[in-house]
C-alpha positions in Angstrom: 72.7 77.5 -49.3 72.3 80.5 -47.0 69.8 79.1 -44.5 71.2 78.5 -41.0 68.0 77.6 -39.0 65.1 75.3 -39.7 62.5 77.8 -38.8 62.3 81.6 -38.6 63.5 82.8 -35.2 63.1 86.2 -33.5 65.5 88.7 -32.1 64.8 90.5 -28.8 63.1 93.9 -29.2 65.5 96.8 -29.0 63.8 100.2 -29.2 67.0 101.7 -30.6 67.1 99.3 -33.5 63.5 98.1 -34.1 60.4 100.0 -34.8 56.9 98.9 -33.8 55.1 101.1 -36.2 52.9 99.2 -38.6 53.8 95.8 -37.2 51.4 93.0 -36.4 51.3 92.2 -32.7 50.4 88.9 -31.1 50.8 87.2 -27.7 54.0 85.1 -27.3 52.8 81.7 -26.2 54.9 79.6 -23.8 54.5 76.4 -25.8 56.4 74.2 -28.3 57.2 75.6 -31.7 56.0 73.4 -34.5 56.2 73.3 -38.3 53.5 71.5 -40.2 54.5 70.5 -43.8 50.9 70.2 -44.9 51.0 66.5 -44.3 53.0 65.6 -47.3 55.5 63.5 -45.3 53.0 61.9 -43.0 53.7 58.2 -42.8 57.0 58.3 -44.6 60.2 57.1 -43.0 61.9 59.9 -41.2 65.4 59.1 -42.6 64.2 59.4 -46.2 63.1 63.1 -45.8 65.8 65.6 -46.8 65.3 68.0 -43.9 64.9 65.5 -41.1 67.4 65.7 -38.2 68.7 62.1 -37.9 71.9 62.9 -36.0 70.9 61.0 -32.9 68.4 58.6 -34.3 70.7 55.6 -33.6 69.6 55.7 -30.0 66.0 54.6 -31.0 65.2 50.9 -31.1 62.8 51.4 -34.0 62.9 53.3 -37.2 60.9 56.5 -37.0 58.1 57.6 -39.2 57.1 61.2 -39.9 53.8 62.7 -38.8 54.3 65.8 -41.0 54.7 67.8 -37.7 58.3 69.0 -37.0 60.1 70.6 -34.1 62.3 73.6 -34.6 65.3 71.2 -34.6 64.0 69.1 -37.4 62.7 66.2 -35.3 59.4 64.5 -35.6 56.7 65.5 -33.2 54.8 62.2 -32.6 51.2 63.5 -32.6 48.4 61.0 -32.9 46.2 60.7 -36.0 43.3 62.0 -33.9 45.2 65.3 -33.7 46.7 65.4 -37.2 43.3 65.0 -38.7 42.5 68.6 -37.7 45.4 70.1 -39.6 45.0 71.5 -43.1 46.7 70.5 -46.3 49.1 73.5 -46.5 52.2 74.4 -44.5 51.9 76.1 -41.1 54.2 77.7 -38.6 52.8 77.8 -35.1 52.9 76.8 -31.4 51.6 73.7 -29.7 50.1 74.9 -26.5 48.5 73.5 -23.3 46.9 76.3 -21.3 49.1 77.2 -18.3 51.2 74.1 -18.2 54.2 74.0 -20.5 55.8 71.2 -18.5 52.9 68.9 -19.2 53.1 69.8 -22.8 56.7 68.8 -23.0 55.9 65.5 -21.5 53.1 64.9 -24.0 55.4 65.8 -26.9 58.3 63.7 -25.6 56.4 60.4 -26.0 57.3 58.4 -29.1 53.9 56.6 -28.7 51.4 59.4 -28.3 48.4 59.3 -26.0 45.2 60.4 -27.7 43.7 61.5 -24.4 46.6 63.8 -23.6 46.6 65.4 -27.0 42.9 66.4 -26.5 44.3 69.2 -24.4 46.8 70.4 -27.0 46.0 73.3 -29.4 48.0 74.3 -32.4 48.0 78.1 -32.6 49.1 79.2 -36.1 50.8 82.5 -36.9 52.1 81.9 -40.5 52.0 79.8 -43.6 55.7 79.4 -44.6 57.2 77.9 -47.8 58.2 74.2 -47.9 61.8 73.5 -46.9 64.6 74.2 -49.3 68.2 73.1 -49.6 70.6 74.8 -47.2 73.2 74.5 -44.5 71.8 74.5 -40.9 74.3 75.2 -38.2 72.7 75.5 -34.7 73.6 73.9 -31.4 71.0 71.2 -31.7 70.7 70.8 -35.4 73.6 70.6 -37.9 73.0 69.4 -41.4 73.5 70.2 -45.0 70.1 69.8 -46.6 70.0 68.7 -50.2 67.4 67.2 -52.6 64.4 69.2 -51.5 63.5 70.3 -55.0 63.3 66.7 -56.3 61.6 65.4 -53.2 58.9 68.1 -53.3 58.4 68.2 -57.1 55.1 66.2 -56.9 53.6 68.7 -54.5 52.0 72.0 -55.3 53.5 75.1 -53.8 51.6 78.2 -52.7 53.3 81.4 -53.9 55.3 83.1 -51.2 53.6 86.3 -49.9 54.5 88.9 -47.4 53.1 88.5 -43.9 50.3 91.1 -44.4 49.0 89.1 -47.4 49.5 85.8 -45.7 47.5 86.8 -42.7 44.7 88.0 -44.9 44.7 84.6 -46.7 44.9 82.6 -43.5 41.9 84.5 -42.1 39.9 83.2 -45.0 40.6 79.6 -44.2 38.6 77.3 -42.0 39.9 76.6 -38.4 38.8 74.4 -35.6 39.2 74.0 -31.8 42.4 72.0 -32.2 44.0 74.2 -34.9 43.4 77.9 -34.5 44.7 81.1 -36.1 46.5 83.2 -33.4 45.0 86.7 -33.2 47.2 89.3 -34.9 46.6 93.0 -34.2 47.9 95.6 -36.6 49.6 98.5 -34.8 49.4 102.1 -36.1 52.2 103.4 -38.2 53.3 106.1 -35.7 56.2 104.4 -33.9 55.6 106.2 -30.5 51.9 105.3 -30.4 52.6 101.7 -31.6 55.3 101.1 -29.1 53.1 102.4 -26.3 50.4 100.0 -27.3 52.9 97.1 -27.4 54.2 97.8 -23.9 50.6 98.1 -22.6 49.8 94.7 -24.1 53.1 93.3 -22.7 52.0 94.5 -19.2 48.6 93.0 -19.7 49.9 89.6 -20.9 52.6 89.5 -18.2 50.2 90.3 -15.4 48.0 87.4 -16.6 50.9 85.0 -16.4 51.8 85.1 -20.1 55.3 85.2 -21.6 55.3 88.3 -23.7 54.4 89.7 -27.1 55.7 89.2 -30.7 56.0 92.0 -33.3 56.2 91.1 -37.0 56.9 93.6 -39.8 53.8 93.6 -42.1 55.6 93.4 -45.4 58.3 90.9 -44.4 58.7 87.4 -45.8 59.2 84.2 -43.8 62.8 83.1 -43.8 64.5 80.1 -42.0 66.9 82.5 -40.3 67.0 84.6 -37.1 65.6 87.9 -38.4 65.1 91.4 -37.2 61.6 91.6 -38.9 60.3 89.3 -36.1 61.0 90.4 -32.5 59.9 89.4 -29.1 59.1 91.5 -26.1 59.3 89.9 -22.7 59.0 91.3 -19.2 61.5 89.6 -16.8 61.1 89.3 -13.1 64.0 89.5 -10.7 64.8 87.7 -7.5 67.6 87.4 -4.9 69.5 84.4 -3.7 72.3 83.7 -1.3 75.6 82.1 -2.6 76.2 78.8 -0.9 78.6 77.2 -3.3 79.9 76.8 -6.9 80.1 74.3 -9.7 83.1 74.0 -12.0 83.0 74.5 -15.7 82.9 71.7 -18.2 84.5 70.6 -21.4 82.1 70.5 -24.3 82.1 69.6 -28.0 82.3 73.3 -28.7 85.4 73.9 -26.6 86.8 74.2 -23.1 86.4 77.9 -22.4 85.0 77.3 -18.9 87.3 74.4 -17.9 89.2 75.4 -14.8 86.7 78.2 -13.9 83.4 78.6 -12.1 80.6 77.1 -14.2 77.7 78.4 -12.0 76.9 79.9 -8.7 74.8 77.7 -6.3 72.1 79.8 -4.7 69.7 79.2 -1.9 66.4 81.0 -2.7 63.9 82.4 -0.2 61.7 79.3 -0.8 64.5 77.0 0.2 65.1 75.8 -3.3 68.5 75.4 -4.8 69.4 77.2 -8.1 72.5 76.9 -10.2 72.9 80.3 -11.8 75.0 81.3 -14.8 75.4 84.4 -17.0 78.8 85.6 -15.9 81.8 87.2 -17.7 85.1 85.3 -17.8 86.6 87.6 -15.2 83.7 86.9 -12.8 84.3 83.1 -13.1 87.8 83.2 -11.5 88.2 80.7 -8.6 90.5 81.1 -5.6 91.0 79.9 -2.0 89.2 81.1 1.1 91.2 83.0 3.7 90.9 80.1 6.1 92.7 77.8 3.7 95.6 80.2 3.4 96.4 80.5 7.1 97.2 78.1 9.8 95.6 77.8 13.2 97.8 80.7 14.6 97.4 82.9 11.6 100.7 81.9 9.9 100.8 81.6 6.1 100.6 78.1 4.7 101.3 76.6 1.3 98.2 76.6 -0.9 99.1 73.5 -2.9 97.8 73.3 -6.5 96.0 76.4 -7.9 92.2 76.4 -7.5 91.9 76.6 -11.3 93.9 73.3 -11.6 91.6 71.6 -9.2 88.6 72.8 -11.2 90.1 71.6 -14.5 90.7 68.2 -13.0 87.1 68.1 -11.6 84.8 69.4 -14.4 81.0 69.8 -13.5 81.8 69.2 -9.8 80.7 71.1 -6.7 83.7 73.0 -5.3 85.0 72.0 -1.8 84.5 74.6 1.0 88.1 75.9 0.7 87.5 77.0 -2.9 85.3 79.9 -3.9 84.7 82.4 -6.7 86.7 85.5 -5.6 84.0 87.9 -6.8 81.1 86.0 -5.1 82.1 84.7 -1.6 79.7 82.4 0.1 77.0 84.3 2.0 76.8 87.1 -0.6 73.4 87.9 -1.9 73.0 88.4 -5.7 70.1 89.4 -7.9 69.1 87.6 -11.1 66.4 87.9 -13.7 64.2 85.1 -14.8 61.0 84.3 -16.7 58.4 82.7 -14.6 58.6 79.7 -12.2 58.4 76.0 -12.9 55.8 73.9 -11.1 58.5 73.1 -8.6 59.1 76.8 -7.8 62.4 77.0 -9.7 63.0 80.2 -11.8 63.0 79.6 -15.6 65.8 81.0 -17.8 67.6 82.6 -14.7 70.6 84.8 -15.6 72.8 86.7 -13.2 72.0 90.4 -13.2 74.0 92.1 -10.4 75.2 92.0 -6.8 72.3 92.7 -4.5 71.6 96.4 -3.8 69.9 96.7 -0.5 69.2 100.5 -1.0 
């Protein structure tokens, strides 16, 4: 009962902790992670499958059926039969991908009734053949469930013996693939860490300059585990951009707690392209709200009563835009800040934007 994720997840590469020597390297695709169970649950009712995430299924009007293709959160990916026909009869871990258009891919996958024509542009890039699901406790933000009964459920199905990644890749290379289901290219790096790391950063630069997301490194003799592991790491090159502070939103109360209630939730920035961006990634101290100087003085410069504390107003107005007399004391309106992000959406909005530092004009 030690599992805490549905699929194996990667850590970010840290050259002080991780070594690239001897690893397999592949491109990190900006798609949709997907687990294929070999088709054993295809056509079954979703709520009868031990590992299915049924926590929010009451919102659907009709009972869902499995396709055998699962998201990283244990939800059915409603691919059409015309696509599933191309997948093999053994488990796969991979990425659904539409060249250069992740937003379109997300729209395709979101449909409960799939469109065969849209799925003609989707490719499933495979990078592992994992074991079938086992009992365990999953505790993630989007998937919480105690999984039981997998052994009995899977008893009628043959299981391939678990092998290390090096042996799995050799076995996968011997299988037949097609235009809709392809084996992702894996390059074995040399054992010397310095040389391997240099090759990885060179590939990262090439992929990033071509508009790709990054590269993945996998230890050759590691085993697939439904956990976030250090034997699988991701290397991504982030861009940075500046924006001007124009306002703030207040923090919100969530099911996980109220840590940001009464504080700044996000900065509102105006970007050079005129777009609005709500930016997060701050420490608790940086989220402190106060009053502007104009609010604290009268028309002739005399001191005036502030009224309720700014934090009290924020607590009473969660997820609201602050009025002009309230601001984050560390980020006054008009200040320029720098943030890091990973690519732009089709609308020109930075993806995964996180605060980095106050703008340094030098």
